[in-house]
VEXMARLUM-340577 format. One record per residue (C-alpha): residue number from 1; x, y, z. Coordinates in Angstrom, 1 decimal. Example, Ala and Ser with C-alpha at 12.3 -4.5 7.8 and 13.67 -1.06 7.14 Angstrom:
{1 {12.3 -4.5 7.8}}
{2 {13.7 -1.1 7.1}}
//
This chain:
{1 {9.3 12.5 -14.3}}
{2 {10.6 10.9 -17.5}}
{3 {11.7 7.9 -15.6}}
{4 {8.2 7.3 -14.4}}
{5 {6.9 7.7 -18.0}}
{6 {9.4 5.2 -19.3}}
{7 {8.6 2.8 -16.5}}
{8 {4.9 3.0 -17.3}}
{9 {5.6 2.4 -21.0}}
{10 {7.8 -0.6 -20.3}}
{11 {5.1 -2.0 -17.9}}
{12 {2.4 -1.6 -20.6}}
{13 {4.6 -3.2 -23.2}}
{14 {5.4 -6.1 -20.8}}
{15 {1.7 -6.7 -20.2}}
{16 {0.8 -6.6 -23.9}}
{17 {3.6 -9.1 -24.6}}
{18 {2.4 -11.4 -21.9}}
{19 {-1.2 -11.3 -23.0}}
{20 {-0.2 -11.9 -26.6}}
{21 {2.0 -14.9 -25.7}}
{22 {-0.7 -16.4 -23.5}}
{23 {-3.1 -16.2 -26.4}}
{24 {-0.8 -17.7 -29.0}}
{25 {-0.2 -14.4 -30.7}}
{26 {3.6 -14.4 -31.1}}
{27 {3.4 -11.8 -33.9}}
{28 {1.5 -9.4 -31.6}}
{29 {4.0 -10.0 -28.8}}
{30 {6.9 -9.2 -31.1}}
{31 {5.1 -6.0 -32.3}}
{32 {4.5 -4.9 -28.6}}
{33 {8.2 -5.4 -27.8}}
{34 {9.2 -3.5 -31.0}}
{35 {6.9 -0.6 -30.3}}
{36 {8.0 -0.4 -26.7}}
{37 {11.7 -0.3 -27.6}}
{38 {11.0 2.2 -30.3}}
{39 {9.1 4.5 -28.0}}
{40 {11.8 4.2 -25.3}}
{41 {14.3 5.5 -28.0}}
{42 {12.4 8.8 -28.1}}
{43 {14.8 11.7 -27.2}}
{44 {12.8 12.4 -24.0}}
{45 {13.0 8.8 -22.8}}
{46 {16.5 7.8 -24.0}}
{47 {18.7 7.1 -21.0}}
{48 {15.8 6.7 -18.5}}
{49 {16.5 3.0 -18.1}}
{50 {17.6 -0.3 -19.7}}
{51 {15.2 -2.5 -21.5}}
{52 {16.3 -6.2 -21.8}}
{53 {13.5 -8.2 -23.5}}
{54 {10.5 -7.1 -21.5}}
{55 {12.4 -6.3 -18.3}}
{56 {13.1 -2.6 -17.6}}
{57 {15.6 -1.2 -15.0}}
{58 {15.2 2.5 -14.4}}
{59 {18.1 4.8 -13.9}}
{60 {16.2 7.3 -11.7}}
{61 {14.5 6.8 -8.4}}
{62 {10.7 7.1 -8.0}}
{63 {11.2 7.3 -4.2}}
{64 {8.8 4.5 -3.5}}
{65 {11.2 3.1 -0.9}}
{66 {10.4 6.1 1.3}}
{67 {6.9 4.8 1.9}}
{68 {6.9 3.1 5.3}}
{69 {7.3 -0.6 4.8}}
{70 {7.3 -0.4 1.0}}
{71 {10.7 -1.8 -0.1}}
{72 {11.7 -1.0 -3.7}}
{73 {9.6 -0.7 -6.9}}
{74 {9.6 -3.4 -9.5}}
{75 {12.1 -1.7 -11.8}}
{76 {14.1 0.0 -9.1}}
{77 {17.6 1.4 -9.7}}
{78 {18.6 0.1 -6.2}}
{79 {19.0 -3.6 -5.5}}
{80 {17.7 -2.9 -1.9}}
{81 {16.3 0.2 -0.2}}
{82 {18.9 2.8 0.6}}
{83 {19.2 4.0 4.2}}
{84 {16.6 6.6 5.2}}
{85 {17.8 10.1 6.0}}
{86 {15.0 10.5 8.5}}
{87 {15.5 9.2 12.1}}
{88 {13.1 6.3 13.0}}
{89 {9.8 7.5 14.5}}
{90 {10.8 6.2 18.0}}
{91 {13.8 8.6 18.0}}
{92 {11.6 11.6 17.1}}
{93 {9.5 11.4 20.3}}
{94 {9.7 9.6 23.6}}
{95 {7.3 6.7 24.3}}
{96 {4.0 7.7 25.9}}
{97 {4.8 5.9 29.1}}
{98 {8.1 7.9 29.6}}
{99 {8.3 10.1 32.7}}
{100 {8.5 13.8 32.0}}
{101 {11.9 15.4 32.7}}
{102 {12.4 16.9 36.2}}
{103 {12.0 20.4 34.8}}
{104 {8.5 19.6 33.4}}
{105 {7.1 18.2 36.7}}
{106 {4.9 20.5 38.6}}
{107 {6.0 21.3 42.2}}
{108 {3.1 21.0 44.7}}
//
């Protein structure tokens, strides 16, 4: 849970920094980065990730990669999605066109 809070904080700080830079407000951008770093130093958020400039890399997994076709989140602790523990859907049930096993066929 704290990893998600830290990620949200880092994302908000990154957006504030970007907005301020686009509008020529370097002082506001610097303040946004400073506030973000300071809040991430709070005891409940310390160790949840690494902030480098405005880039954040979390140390915990949000499990987004488990969503079918999702990949990884923007500040993922993985460089690529880990293997899924669940078998692929095709292995869980036979295709609809498959013949039923001999034991399931009715005898006339």
